[in-house]
N, C-alpha and C positions, 0 to 999 in steps of 0.2 A: 136899186131899191134900198130902202132904209128902214130903221126901226124908230118909232115915235114912243118916247117914254112918258108914261102917265104917273109914275112914281118918281119922287125927287131922287136925284143921284147925289151921293155924298162923295166928294173928291178926297184924295189922300191928304190934301191940305186943310180939310175941314170945312170947305165951302159946300153949299147946297145948290144944285142946279135943277130948276124946274123946267119941265117941257123939253128935256134934252133930245138931241137928235143923234141917232147912231147909224153910221155908214157901214154896210155889210160887204164882206168879200167872201168868196167860196172857192174851194178847189176839191177835186176828187182825187183819190189816190190812184196810182198806176194800175192797180188790179180792178179798180171800179167797184170796190166793196164798201167804201166809206166816203162821206162828204165832210170836209172840215169847214166850219164857219167861223168867222172872226168879225168882231164889231169894234169900231173906234167910236167913242162917245164924245160928242161935241156939245158946247153950250147951246147951239142952235144950228139949223141948217145953213143960215147965213154965215156962221163962223166956219163951217166946212167949206162953203163956196168961196170964202175970202182967203182960204189957205191957212187958217189958224190951226194950231196943234190940238189934238184931242185932249180931253181932260184925263187925268190919271186917277184911277179908282182902285179899290181893293177887291172889286168884283171879278169873277172869272168871266172873261169876255170872249171865250171861244167854245166850240163844241165839236164833237165828232159823231156823226149820225150814220147808222148802217145804210147802205145804198145798193140797190139792184136796178140797173138801167132798164131791164125788161119790165119790171113792175112799177118802178118809181118814175120812169120817164127821164127826160134830159134836163129838167129845170133844177140844176143843183143849187142855184141861188135861192130859190124858194125853200128847198130842203134845209139849207143853212139858216134861213130866217126862222123857220119853225123850230129848229133845234136850239137856236139862240134864245128864242122866246121862252121855250121850256126851261132851258138852263138858267136863265135870269129869274124866271118865276120861282125856281127852287131856292133862289137867294133873296126872295121877297121883292123882286123888281118886276113891275108890270110894263110890258112894251107890246106894241102892236106893229104889224107889218104895214108900212106906209101905203103900199099898193092896195091892200085889203081895205084900209081905212078910207082911201079916196073913192074906191068903188062903192063902199057903203054910203058915202055922202052923195054920190051920184044917184044911186038907186033909191035910198030911203029918204033923203032930204030933198030929192028932186032939184038939186042945185046944178047949175051950169058951171063947169070948172074950166078955167084957163090953165092948161097944164104947165104953163110957164110961171104961174103964180100959185102953186099948190100950197106953199107955206102959209098962206092966209088961213087955211082951214086947220092948221095944226093946233091952234089954241081954242078952237070951237068945241064945245061939249057934244058928245055923241048921244 
């Protein structure tokens, strides 16, 4: 899963990236009490797929969320997404979970989606 950014991202070099794409990774600690989330931000999903390097920013691009397997379930990647969305929002950055966005498009826009070409929807207004 990934994050779709609706706020412009300012790179360390002073460039602005619109509609950035963030690739998320997650891990839980050995005791199972926290989930750590990390996001690399790319100019686009295609840049990620092409193997390009993520852009460098001054934003905090990680989070640590409390975790209880019994009550939170086993989807640590989703927990990381939500923690990153919150952490980025505290920095004035708006991002959405790509999976949630595409489900919204399926349900509310009644669109048929080819899951091999999901990036076509990234620039569409919700």
